All heavy atoms as a GROMACS GRO file, in nm:
protein
  544
    1MET      N    1  -5.177   0.840   7.153
    1MET     CA    2  -5.140   0.953   7.069
    1MET      C    3  -5.062   0.902   6.947
    1MET      O    4  -4.984   0.809   6.957
    1MET     CB    5  -5.054   1.051   7.148
    1MET     CG    6  -5.020   1.174   7.073
    1MET     SD    7  -4.955   1.295   7.186
    1MET     CE    8  -4.902   1.412   7.073
    2LEU      N    9  -5.085   0.965   6.833
    2LEU     CA   10  -5.019   0.924   6.710
    2LEU      C   11  -4.873   0.968   6.712
    2LEU      O   12  -4.839   1.077   6.757
    2LEU     CB   13  -5.088   0.987   6.589
    2LEU     CG   14  -5.232   0.942   6.563
    2LEU    CD1   15  -5.289   1.021   6.447
    2LEU    CD2   16  -5.242   0.794   6.536
    3ASP      N   17  -4.791   0.879   6.659
    3ASP     CA   18  -4.648   0.908   6.648
    3ASP      C   19  -4.628   1.008   6.534
    3ASP      O   20  -4.657   0.976   6.418
    3ASP     CB   21  -4.572   0.778   6.622
    3ASP     CG   22  -4.422   0.795   6.616
    3ASP    OD1   23  -4.375   0.909   6.592
    3ASP    OD2   24  -4.352   0.695   6.636
    4PRO      N   25  -4.579   1.129   6.560
    4PRO     CA   26  -4.563   1.231   6.455
    4PRO      C   27  -4.469   1.187   6.344
    4PRO      O   28  -4.491   1.221   6.227
    4PRO     CB   29  -4.506   1.352   6.528
    4PRO     CG   30  -4.518   1.325   6.673
    4PRO     CD   31  -4.542   1.179   6.690
    5GLU      N   32  -4.366   1.111   6.378
    5GLU     CA   33  -4.272   1.065   6.275
    5GLU      C   34  -4.339   0.968   6.179
    5GLU      O   35  -4.323   0.977   6.057
    5GLU     CB   36  -4.150   0.999   6.340
    5GLU     CG   37  -4.044   0.956   6.238
    5GLU     CD   38  -3.924   0.888   6.304
    5GLU    OE1   39  -3.902   0.909   6.424
    5GLU    OE2   40  -3.857   0.814   6.232
    6LEU      N   41  -4.416   0.874   6.233
    6LEU     CA   42  -4.487   0.779   6.147
    6LEU      C   43  -4.592   0.850   6.063
    6LEU      O   44  -4.610   0.819   5.944
    6LEU     CB   45  -4.551   0.670   6.232
    6LEU     CG   46  -4.457   0.566   6.290
    6LEU    CD1   47  -4.534   0.468   6.377
    6LEU    CD2   48  -4.384   0.491   6.179
    7LEU      N   49  -4.662   0.943   6.124
    7LEU     CA   50  -4.762   1.019   6.050
    7LEU      C   51  -4.697   1.097   5.935
    7LEU      O   52  -4.751   1.102   5.823
    7LEU     CB   53  -4.835   1.115   6.144
    7LEU     CG   54  -4.956   1.187   6.087
    7LEU    CD1   55  -5.057   1.089   6.030
    7LEU    CD2   56  -5.020   1.275   6.193
    8GLU      N   57  -4.580   1.152   5.959
    8GLU     CA   58  -4.508   1.226   5.854
    8GLU      C   59  -4.466   1.131   5.742
    8GLU      O   60  -4.475   1.165   5.623
    8GLU     CB   61  -4.384   1.293   5.915
    8GLU     CG   62  -4.308   1.381   5.817
    8GLU     CD   63  -4.188   1.450   5.884
    8GLU    OE1   64  -4.202   1.493   6.000
    8GLU    OE2   65  -4.083   1.457   5.816
    9ARG      N   66  -4.420   1.013   5.778
    9ARG     CA   67  -4.379   0.915   5.676
    9ARG      C   68  -4.498   0.870   5.592
    9ARG      O   69  -4.487   0.854   5.470
    9ARG     CB   70  -4.311   0.796   5.742
    9ARG     CG   71  -4.174   0.832   5.803
    9ARG     CD   72  -4.112   0.717   5.876
    9ARG     NE   73  -4.062   0.622   5.776
    9ARG     CZ   74  -3.996   0.511   5.809
    9ARG    NH1   75  -3.974   0.480   5.935
    9ARG    NH2   76  -3.952   0.430   5.716
   10ILE      N   77  -4.610   0.849   5.659
   10ILE     CA   78  -4.731   0.809   5.585
   10ILE      C   79  -4.773   0.920   5.490
   10ILE      O   80  -4.804   0.895   5.372
   10ILE     CB   81  -4.845   0.775   5.684
   10ILE    CG1   82  -4.812   0.645   5.758
   10ILE    CG2   83  -4.979   0.764   5.612
   10ILE    CD1   84  -4.906   0.614   5.873
   11THR      N   85  -4.772   1.043   5.536
   11THR     CA   86  -4.810   1.157   5.453
   11THR      C   87  -4.716   1.171   5.333
   11THR      O   88  -4.761   1.195   5.220
   11THR     CB   89  -4.810   1.287   5.537
   11THR    OG1   90  -4.899   1.270   5.647
   11THR    CG2   91  -4.853   1.406   5.455
   12ALA      N   92  -4.586   1.153   5.356
   12ALA     CA   93  -4.488   1.163   5.247
   12ALA      C   94  -4.512   1.052   5.145
   12ALA      O   95  -4.506   1.076   5.023
   12ALA     CB   96  -4.347   1.155   5.303
   13ARG      N   97  -4.539   0.931   5.194
   13ARG     CA   98  -4.562   0.819   5.101
   13ARG      C   99  -4.690   0.841   5.021
   13ARG      O  100  -4.695   0.811   4.902
   13ARG     CB  101  -4.568   0.687   5.178
   13ARG     CG  102  -4.585   0.566   5.092
   13ARG     CD  103  -4.468   0.546   4.998
   13ARG     NE  104  -4.489   0.426   4.918
   13ARG     CZ  105  -4.447   0.411   4.795
   13ARG    NH1  106  -4.374   0.506   4.738
   13ARG    NH2  107  -4.470   0.302   4.728
   14LEU      N  108  -4.793   0.892   5.084
   14LEU     CA  109  -4.916   0.923   5.011
   14LEU      C  110  -4.891   1.025   4.901
   14LEU      O  111  -4.946   1.014   4.791
   14LEU     CB  112  -5.024   0.973   5.108
   14LEU     CG  113  -5.091   0.866   5.195
   14LEU    CD1  114  -5.180   0.931   5.301
   14LEU    CD2  115  -5.170   0.769   5.110
   15ALA      N  116  -4.809   1.124   4.930
   15ALA     CA  117  -4.775   1.225   4.828
   15ALA      C  118  -4.700   1.161   4.712
   15ALA      O  119  -4.727   1.192   4.595
   15ALA     CB  120  -4.692   1.337   4.890
   16GLU      N  121  -4.608   1.069   4.742
   16GLU     CA  122  -4.534   0.997   4.636
   16GLU      C  123  -4.630   0.916   4.551
   16GLU      O  124  -4.619   0.914   4.428
   16GLU     CB  125  -4.429   0.904   4.698
   16GLU     CG  126  -4.312   0.974   4.762
   16GLU     CD  127  -4.221   0.876   4.837
   16GLU    OE1  128  -4.248   0.753   4.837
   16GLU    OE2  129  -4.122   0.922   4.897
   17LEU      N  130  -4.722   0.848   4.617
   17LEU     CA  131  -4.818   0.765   4.543
   17LEU      C  132  -4.913   0.850   4.459
   17LEU      O  133  -4.949   0.810   4.346
   17LEU     CB  134  -4.896   0.676   4.640
   17LEU     CG  135  -4.814   0.567   4.707
   17LEU    CD1  136  -4.897   0.495   4.812
   17LEU    CD2  137  -4.756   0.469   4.606
   18ASP      N  138  -4.951   0.966   4.508
   18ASP     CA  139  -5.034   1.057   4.429
   18ASP      C  140  -4.962   1.100   4.302
   18ASP      O  141  -5.020   1.105   4.194
   18ASP     CB  142  -5.074   1.180   4.512
   18ASP     CG  143  -5.179   1.149   4.617
   18ASP    OD1  144  -5.243   1.041   4.610
   18ASP    OD2  145  -5.196   1.233   4.709
   19GLU      N  146  -4.834   1.132   4.318
   19GLU     CA  147  -4.754   1.174   4.202
   19GLU      C  148  -4.740   1.059   4.102
   19GLU      O  149  -4.754   1.078   3.981
   19GLU     CB  150  -4.616   1.220   4.248
   19GLU     CG  151  -4.530   1.276   4.136
   19GLU     CD  152  -4.394   1.325   4.184
   19GLU    OE1  153  -4.386   1.372   4.300
   19GLU    OE2  154  -4.299   1.316   4.105
   20LEU      N  155  -4.713   0.940   4.153
   20LEU     CA  156  -4.702   0.823   4.065
   20LEU      C  157  -4.833   0.795   3.993
   20LEU      O  158  -4.834   0.767   3.873
   20LEU     CB  159  -4.658   0.700   4.147
   20LEU     CG  160  -4.642   0.570   4.071
   20LEU    CD1  161  -4.538   0.583   3.960
   20LEU    CD2  162  -4.603   0.458   4.168
   21GLU      N  163  -4.943   0.808   4.065
   21GLU     CA  164  -5.074   0.787   4.004
   21GLU      C  165  -5.098   0.886   3.890
   21GLU      O  166  -5.147   0.849   3.783
   21GLU     CB  167  -5.184   0.802   4.109
   21GLU     CG  168  -5.323   0.778   4.055
   21GLU     CD  169  -5.430   0.793   4.161
   21GLU    OE1  170  -5.409   0.872   4.256
   21GLU    OE2  171  -5.534   0.728   4.147
   22GLU      N  172  -5.058   1.010   3.910
   22GLU     CA  173  -5.074   1.112   3.807
   22GLU      C  174  -4.990   1.078   3.684
   22GLU      O  175  -5.036   1.090   3.570
   22GLU     CB  176  -5.035   1.249   3.863
   22GLU     CG  177  -5.062   1.364   3.769
   22GLU     CD  178  -5.028   1.498   3.831
   22GLU    OE1  179  -5.053   1.517   3.951
   22GLU    OE2  180  -4.974   1.584   3.757
   23GLN      N  181  -4.866   1.037   3.706
   23GLN     CA  182  -4.778   0.999   3.595
   23GLN      C  183  -4.836   0.881   3.518
   23GLN      O  184  -4.836   0.880   3.394
   23GLN     CB  185  -4.638   0.964   3.646
   23GLN     CG  186  -4.560   1.080   3.701
   23GLN     CD  187  -4.432   1.036   3.770
   23GLN    OE1  188  -4.401   0.918   3.777
   23GLN    NE2  189  -4.358   1.132   3.824
   24LEU      N  190  -4.885   0.781   3.591
   24LEU     CA  191  -4.941   0.663   3.526
   24LEU      C  192  -5.067   0.696   3.449
   24LEU      O  193  -5.091   0.642   3.340
   24LEU     CB  194  -4.967   0.554   3.630
   24LEU     CG  195  -4.843   0.490   3.691
   24LEU    CD1  196  -4.881   0.396   3.806
   24LEU    CD2  197  -4.761   0.416   3.588
   25ALA      N  198  -5.148   0.785   3.503
   25ALA     CA  199  -5.270   0.827   3.433
   25ALA      C  200  -5.235   0.894   3.300
   25ALA      O  201  -5.298   0.868   3.197
   25ALA     CB  202  -5.352   0.920   3.521
   26LYS      N  203  -5.131   0.979   3.301
   26LYS     CA  204  -5.087   1.044   3.177
   26LYS      C  205  -5.035   0.941   3.078
   26LYS      O  206  -5.065   0.948   2.958
   26LYS     CB  207  -4.978   1.148   3.207
   26LYS     CG  208  -5.029   1.273   3.273
   26LYS     CD  209  -4.915   1.370   3.304
   26LYS     CE  210  -4.965   1.491   3.379
   26LYS     NZ  211  -4.856   1.584   3.414
   27GLN      N  212  -4.958   0.845   3.128
   27GLN     CA  213  -4.906   0.740   3.039
   27GLN      C  214  -5.019   0.659   2.980
   27GLN      O  215  -5.016   0.622   2.863
   27GLN     CB  216  -4.810   0.648   3.114
   27GLN     CG  217  -4.674   0.706   3.138
   27GLN     CD  218  -4.583   0.608   3.210
   27GLN    OE1  219  -4.626   0.530   3.295
   27GLN    NE2  220  -4.456   0.610   3.175
   28LEU      N  221  -5.121   0.629   3.060
   28LEU     CA  222  -5.234   0.552   3.012
   28LEU      C  223  -5.306   0.626   2.900
   28LEU      O  224  -5.344   0.566   2.799
   28LEU     CB  225  -5.330   0.521   3.127
   28LEU     CG  226  -5.450   0.434   3.094
   28LEU    CD1  227  -5.407   0.300   3.035
   28LEU    CD2  228  -5.535   0.413   3.219
   29VAL      N  229  -5.323   0.756   2.914
   29VAL     CA  230  -5.386   0.836   2.809
   29VAL      C  231  -5.303   0.827   2.681
   29VAL      O  232  -5.357   0.808   2.571
   29VAL     CB  233  -5.402   0.983   2.855
   29VAL    CG1  234  -5.438   1.074   2.739
   29VAL    CG2  235  -5.505   0.992   2.966
   30GLU      N  236  -5.170   0.837   2.694
   30GLU     CA  237  -5.083   0.830   2.576
   30GLU      C  238  -5.088   0.692   2.512
   30GLU      O  239  -5.092   0.680   2.389
   30GLU     CB  240  -4.939   0.864   2.617
   30GLU     CG  241  -4.921   1.009   2.658
   30GLU     CD  242  -4.784   1.036   2.722
   30GLU    OE1  243  -4.702   0.943   2.733
   30GLU    OE2  244  -4.760   1.152   2.762
   31VAL      N  245  -5.088   0.588   2.593
   31VAL     CA  246  -5.094   0.451   2.541
   31VAL      C  247  -5.225   0.428   2.466
   31VAL      O  248  -5.226   0.373   2.356
   31VAL     CB  249  -5.076   0.348   2.655
   31VAL    CG1  250  -5.117   0.209   2.612
   31VAL    CG2  251  -4.933   0.349   2.705
   32ARG      N  252  -5.334   0.472   2.525
   32ARG     CA  253  -5.465   0.454   2.460
   32ARG      C  254  -5.472   0.531   2.328
   32ARG      O  255  -5.526   0.481   2.230
   32ARG     CB  256  -5.577   0.497   2.553
   32ARG     CG  257  -5.599   0.397   2.665
   32ARG     CD  258  -5.710   0.439   2.758
   32ARG     NE  259  -5.736   0.334   2.856
   32ARG     CZ  260  -5.802   0.354   2.967
   32ARG    NH1  261  -5.848   0.474   2.998
   32ARG    NH2  262  -5.822   0.254   3.052
   33ALA      N  263  -5.416   0.651   2.325
   33ALA     CA  264  -5.416   0.730   2.202
   33ALA      C  265  -5.334   0.661   2.094
   33ALA      O  266  -5.377   0.654   1.977
   33ALA     CB  267  -5.361   0.870   2.229
   34GLU      N  268  -5.219   0.608   2.131
   34GLU     CA  269  -5.136   0.538   2.032
   34GLU      C  270  -5.205   0.411   1.983
   34GLU      O  271  -5.199   0.378   1.864
   34GLU     CB  272  -4.999   0.504   2.092
   34GLU     CG  273  -4.905   0.445   1.988
   34GLU     CD  274  -4.763   0.426   2.038
   34GLU    OE1  275  -4.729   0.477   2.146
   34GLU    OE2  276  -4.685   0.362   1.966
   35ARG      N  277  -5.270   0.338   2.074
   35ARG     CA  278  -5.344   0.218   2.032
   35ARG      C  279  -5.454   0.254   1.932
   35ARG      O  280  -5.474   0.184   1.834
   35ARG     CB  281  -5.403   0.146   2.152
   35ARG     CG  282  -5.301   0.075   2.239
   35ARG     CD  283  -5.367   0.007   2.359
   35ARG     NE  284  -5.465  -0.091   2.321
   35ARG     CZ  285  -5.440  -0.219   2.296
   35ARG    NH1  286  -5.317  -0.263   2.310
   35ARG    NH2  287  -5.535  -0.302   2.262
   36ASP      N  288  -5.524   0.365   1.957
   36ASP     CA  289  -5.628   0.410   1.865
   36ASP      C  290  -5.569   0.444   1.729
   36ASP      O  291  -5.625   0.408   1.624
   36ASP     CB  292  -5.703   0.532   1.922
   36ASP     CG  293  -5.789   0.497   2.042
   36ASP    OD1  294  -5.816   0.378   2.067
   36ASP    OD2  295  -5.830   0.593   2.113
   37GLU      N  296  -5.454   0.513   1.729
   37GLU     CA  297  -5.388   0.549   1.604
   37GLU      C  298  -5.345   0.424   1.527
   37GLU      O  299  -5.361   0.416   1.405
   37GLU     CB  300  -5.266   0.636   1.631
   37GLU     CG  301  -5.299   0.775   1.680
   37GLU     CD  302  -5.177   0.852   1.728
   37GLU    OE1  303  -5.065   0.797   1.725
   37GLU    OE2  304  -5.195   0.968   1.771
   38LEU      N  305  -5.292   0.326   1.598
   38LEU     CA  306  -5.250   0.202   1.533
   38LEU      C  307  -5.369   0.125   1.477
   38LEU      O  308  -5.360   0.064   1.369
   38LEU     CB  309  -5.170   0.115   1.629
   38LEU     CG  310  -5.031   0.167   1.663
   38LEU    CD1  311  -4.967   0.083   1.774
   38LEU    CD2  312  -4.942   0.168   1.540
   39ALA      N  313  -5.482   0.127   1.547
   39ALA     CA  314  -5.602   0.060   1.497
   39ALA      C  315  -5.648   0.124   1.367
   39ALA      O  316  -5.686   0.054   1.272
   39ALA     CB  317  -5.712   0.064   1.603
   40VAL      N  318  -5.644   0.257   1.361
   40VAL     CA  319  -5.682   0.328   1.239
   40VAL      C  320  -5.584   0.293   1.127
   40VAL      O  321  -5.624   0.265   1.014
   40VAL     CB  322  -5.688   0.481   1.262
   40VAL    CG1  323  -5.702   0.556   1.131
   40VAL    CG2  324  -5.801   0.515   1.357
   41ALA      N  325  -5.455   0.295   1.158
   41ALA     CA  326  -5.353   0.262   1.057
   41ALA      C  327  -5.374   0.121   1.003
   41ALA      O  328  -5.360   0.097   0.882
   41ALA     CB  329  -5.213   0.277   1.116
   42GLU      N  330  -5.408   0.028   1.092
   42GLU     CA  331  -5.431  -0.110   1.049
   42GLU      C  332  -5.551  -0.118   0.954
   42GLU      O  333  -5.545  -0.186   0.851
   42GLU     CB  334  -5.454  -0.198   1.172
   42GLU     CG  335  -5.467  -0.344   1.139
   42GLU     CD  336  -5.484  -0.430   1.264
   42GLU    OE1  337  -5.536  -0.380   1.366
   42GLU    OE2  338  -5.443  -0.546   1.259
   43CYS      N  339  -5.658  -0.046   0.986
   43CYS     CA  340  -5.776  -0.045   0.899
   43CYS      C  341  -5.743   0.013   0.762
   43CYS      O  342  -5.784  -0.041   0.659
   43CYS     CB  343  -5.889   0.035   0.963
   43CYS     SG  344  -5.965  -0.046   1.104
   44VAL      N  345  -5.668   0.122   0.761
   44VAL     CA  346  -5.629   0.185   0.634
   44VAL      C  347  -5.543   0.089   0.553
   44VAL      O  348  -5.563   0.073   0.432
   44VAL     CB  349  -5.556   0.319   0.659
   44VAL    CG1  350  -5.494   0.372   0.531
   44VAL    CG2  351  -5.651   0.420   0.720
   45LEU      N  352  -5.448   0.024   0.618
   45LEU     CA  353  -5.360  -0.070   0.549
   45LEU      C  354  -5.439  -0.186   0.489
   45LEU      O  355  -5.418  -0.224   0.374
   45LEU     CB  356  -5.253  -0.123   0.644
   45LEU     CG  357  -5.156  -0.225   0.586
   45LEU    CD1  358  -5.078  -0.164   0.470
   45LEU    CD2  359  -5.062  -0.274   0.694
   46GLU      N  360  -5.534  -0.240   0.566
   46GLU     CA  361  -5.616  -0.349   0.515
   46GLU      C  362  -5.699  -0.305   0.395
   46GLU      O  363  -5.709  -0.376   0.295
   46GLU     CB  364  -5.708  -0.402   0.625
   46GLU     CG  365  -5.635  -0.482   0.731
   46GLU     CD  366  -5.724  -0.522   0.848
   46GLU    OE1  367  -5.845  -0.487   0.848
   46GLU    OE2  368  -5.672  -0.587   0.940
   47ARG      N  369  -5.756  -0.184   0.403
   47ARG     CA  370  -5.837  -0.133   0.292
   47ARG      C  371  -5.750  -0.113   0.168
   47ARG      O  372  -5.788  -0.151   0.057
   47ARG     CB  373  -5.903  -0.001   0.332
   47ARG     CG  374  -5.998   0.052   0.226
   47ARG     CD  375  -6.067   0.181   0.266
   47ARG     NE  376  -6.126   0.172   0.398
   47ARG     CZ  377  -6.107   0.262   0.493
   47ARG    NH1  378  -6.033   0.369   0.472
   47ARG    NH2  379  -6.165   0.250   0.611
   48MET      N  380  -5.632  -0.052   0.186
   48MET     CA  381  -5.545  -0.026   0.072
   48MET      C  382  -5.494  -0.157   0.011
   48MET      O  383  -5.484  -0.170  -0.111
   48MET     CB  384  -5.428   0.063   0.114
   48MET     CG  385  -5.470   0.205   0.148
   48MET     SD  386  -5.332   0.308   0.199
   48MET     CE  387  -5.245   0.323   0.043
   49THR      N  388  -5.463  -0.254   0.096
   49THR     CA  389  -5.417  -0.383   0.047
   49THR      C  390  -5.526  -0.450  -0.037
   49THR      O  391  -5.498  -0.503  -0.144
   49THR     CB  392  -5.376  -0.474   0.164
   49THR    OG1  393  -5.270  -0.411   0.236
   49THR    CG2  394  -5.330  -0.609   0.117
   50GLY      N  395  -5.649  -0.442   0.011
   50GLY     CA  396  -5.761  -0.498  -0.066
   50GLY      C  397  -5.780  -0.427  -0.198
   50GLY      O  398  -5.804  -0.491  -0.301
   51GLN      N  399  -5.771  -0.294  -0.198
   51GLN     CA  400  -5.787  -0.217  -0.321
   51GLN      C  401  -5.676  -0.250  -0.420
   51GLN      O  402  -5.702  -0.266  -0.540
   51GLN     CB  403  -5.789  -0.068  -0.291
   51GLN     CG  404  -5.914  -0.022  -0.220
   51GLN     CD  405  -5.907   0.123  -0.177
   51GLN    OE1  406  -5.802   0.187  -0.182
   51GLN    NE2  407  -6.020   0.177  -0.131
   52LEU      N  408  -5.552  -0.261  -0.371
   52LEU     CA  409  -5.441  -0.295  -0.460
   52LEU      C  410  -5.459  -0.434  -0.519
   52LEU      O  411  -5.432  -0.456  -0.638
   52LEU     CB  412  -5.308  -0.286  -0.386
   52LEU     CG  413  -5.257  -0.146  -0.356
   52LEU    CD1  414  -5.133  -0.152  -0.266
   52LEU    CD2  415  -5.224  -0.073  -0.485
   53ALA      N  416  -5.505  -0.528  -0.438
   53ALA     CA  417  -5.528  -0.664  -0.488
   53ALA      C  418  -5.635  -0.665  -0.596
   53ALA      O  419  -5.620  -0.732  -0.699
   53ALA     CB  420  -5.567  -0.757  -0.372
   54GLU      N  421  -5.741  -0.587  -0.574
   54GLU     CA  422  -5.847  -0.577  -0.676
   54GLU      C  423  -5.794  -0.514  -0.804
   54GLU      O  424  -5.825  -0.560  -0.915
   54GLU     CB  425  -5.964  -0.496  -0.622
   54GLU     CG  426  -6.046  -0.567  -0.517
   54GLU     CD  427  -6.156  -0.478  -0.460
   54GLU    OE1  428  -6.183  -0.370  -0.517
   54GLU    OE2  429  -6.215  -0.519  -0.358
   55GLU      N  430  -5.715  -0.409  -0.790
   55GLU     CA  431  -5.659  -0.342  -0.908
   55GLU      C  432  -5.567  -0.436  -0.985
   55GLU      O  433  -5.572  -0.443  -1.108
   55GLU     CB  434  -5.583  -0.216  -0.868
   55GLU     CG  435  -5.671  -0.102  -0.822
   55GLU     CD  436  -5.592   0.017  -0.772
   55GLU    OE1  437  -5.470   0.024  -0.795
   55GLU    OE2  438  -5.654   0.105  -0.708
   56ARG      N  439  -5.482  -0.507  -0.913
   56ARG     CA  440  -5.391  -0.600  -0.980
   56ARG      C  441  -5.468  -0.712  -1.048
   56ARG      O  442  -5.434  -0.753  -1.158
   56ARG     CB  443  -5.292  -0.658  -0.879
   56ARG     CG  444  -5.189  -0.557  -0.834
   56ARG     CD  445  -5.096  -0.616  -0.731
   56ARG     NE  446  -4.999  -0.516  -0.688
   56ARG     CZ  447  -4.947  -0.508  -0.568
   56ARG    NH1  448  -4.979  -0.598  -0.477
   56ARG    NH2  449  -4.861  -0.414  -0.536
   57ALA      N  450  -5.573  -0.761  -0.984
   57ALA     CA  451  -5.653  -0.869  -1.042
   57ALA      C  452  -5.724  -0.820  -1.168
   57ALA      O  453  -5.735  -0.894  -1.266
   57ALA     CB  454  -5.753  -0.921  -0.940
   58SER      N  455  -5.772  -0.696  -1.169
   58SER     CA  456  -5.844  -0.645  -1.285
   58SER      C  457  -5.749  -0.609  -1.399
   58SER      O  458  -5.791  -0.602  -1.515
   58SER     CB  459  -5.928  -0.523  -1.247
   58SER     OG  460  -5.845  -0.415  -1.212
   59ASN      N  461  -5.622  -0.589  -1.372
   59ASN     CA  462  -5.525  -0.555  -1.476
   59ASN      C  463  -5.456  -0.678  -1.535
   59ASN      O  464  -5.378  -0.664  -1.628
   59ASN     CB  465  -5.418  -0.460  -1.420
   59ASN     CG  466  -5.474  -0.321  -1.396
   59ASN    OD1  467  -5.570  -0.281  -1.460
   59ASN    ND2  468  -5.415  -0.249  -1.302
   60ARG      N  469  -5.483  -0.795  -1.481
   60ARG     CA  470  -5.420  -0.916  -1.535
   60ARG      C  471  -5.483  -0.950  -1.670
   60ARG      O  472  -5.605  -0.944  -1.686
   60ARG     CB  473  -5.442  -1.034  -1.440
   60ARG     CG  474  -5.358  -1.024  -1.317
   60ARG     CD  475  -5.365  -1.153  -1.239
   60ARG     NE  476  -5.294  -1.135  -1.113
   60ARG     CZ  477  -5.332  -1.184  -0.998
   60ARG    NH1  478  -5.440  -1.258  -0.990
   60ARG    NH2  479  -5.261  -1.162  -0.890
   61PRO      N  480  -5.399  -0.989  -1.764
   61PRO     CA  481  -5.455  -1.029  -1.893
   61PRO      C  482  -5.534  -1.158  -1.878
   61PRO      O  483  -5.503  -1.242  -1.795
   61PRO     CB  484  -5.334  -1.049  -1.983
   61PRO     CG  485  -5.214  -1.044  -1.895
   61PRO     CD  486  -5.256  -0.992  -1.762
   62VAL      N  487  -5.638  -1.172  -1.960
   62VAL     CA  488  -5.716  -1.294  -1.962
   62VAL      C  489  -5.631  -1.404  -2.021
   62VAL      O  490  -5.559  -1.380  -2.120
   62VAL     CB  491  -5.845  -1.273  -2.047
   62VAL    CG1  492  -5.925  -1.401  -2.059
   62VAL    CG2  493  -5.928  -1.160  -1.989
   63PRO      N  494  -5.632  -1.525  -1.968
   63PRO     CA  495  -5.549  -1.633  -2.024
   63PRO      C  496  -5.576  -1.650  -2.174
   63PRO      O  497  -5.692  -1.649  -2.217
   63PRO     CB  498  -5.595  -1.756  -1.946
   63PRO     CG  499  -5.648  -1.703  -1.817
   63PRO     CD  500  -5.706  -1.568  -1.852
   64GLY      N  501  -5.472  -1.660  -2.251
   64GLY     CA  502  -5.484  -1.674  -2.396
   64GLY      C  503  -5.489  -1.540  -2.468
   64GLY      O  504  -5.490  -1.536  -2.589
   65GLN      N  505  -5.493  -1.432  -2.396
   65GLN     CA  506  -5.499  -1.299  -2.456
   65GLN      C  507  -5.362  -1.235  -2.444
   65GLN      O  508  -5.299  -1.240  -2.341
   65GLN     CB  509  -5.603  -1.213  -2.384
   65GLN     CG  510  -5.616  -1.073  -2.442
   65GLN     CD  511  -5.719  -0.988  -2.364
   65GLN    OE1  512  -5.762  -1.028  -2.258
   65GLN    NE2  513  -5.755  -0.876  -2.418
   66VAL      N  514  -5.317  -1.172  -2.551
   66VAL     CA  515  -5.190  -1.104  -2.550
   66VAL      C  516  -5.212  -0.968  -2.485
   66VAL      O  517  -5.307  -0.897  -2.519
   66VAL     CB  518  -5.136  -1.086  -2.694
   66VAL    CG1  519  -5.006  -1.006  -2.693
   66VAL    CG2  520  -5.116  -1.220  -2.760
   67ALA      N  521  -5.124  -0.934  -2.395
   67ALA     CA  522  -5.136  -0.805  -2.327
   67ALA      C  523  -5.134  -0.693  -2.428
   67ALA      O  524  -5.050  -0.692  -2.518
   67ALA     CB  525  -5.024  -0.788  -2.226
   68GLY      N  526  -5.226  -0.600  -2.417
   68GLY     CA  527  -5.231  -0.486  -2.508
   68GLY      C  528  -5.308  -0.515  -2.636
   68GLY      O  529  -5.336  -0.427  -2.712
   69GLY      N  530  -5.339  -0.640  -2.661
   69GLY     CA  531  -5.410  -0.675  -2.783
   69GLY      C  532  -5.556  -0.702  -2.757
   69GLY      O  533  -5.601  -0.706  -2.646
   70ARG      N  534  -5.632  -0.722  -2.867
   70ARG     CA  535  -5.776  -0.750  -2.854
   70ARG      C  536  -5.808  -0.887  -2.900
   70ARG      O  537  -5.768  -0.951  -2.977
   70ARG     CB  538  -5.857  -0.650  -2.936
   70ARG     CG  539  -5.852  -0.516  -2.876
   70ARG     CD  540  -5.947  -0.427  -2.952
   70ARG     NE  541  -5.957  -0.303  -2.877
   70ARG     CZ  542  -6.033  -0.205  -2.911
   70ARG    NH1  543  -6.109  -0.213  -3.016
   70ARG    NH2  544  -6.038  -0.098  -2.839
   0.00000   0.00000   0.00000
């Protein structure tokens, strides 16, 4: 025959683990969402950095040319 006290302890521990699993699943969803947001932010930053570099390069005066002159 099963020991009722041990069975109760096992049942209680399973309930604790179910709760922990639920909390971890929620955290995992949040972590993945933040990682996705950071990946998008990184892409935007790289694109903007490239655009700024192109703009700065196109605005540089040609060597031997006075800025604002022809």
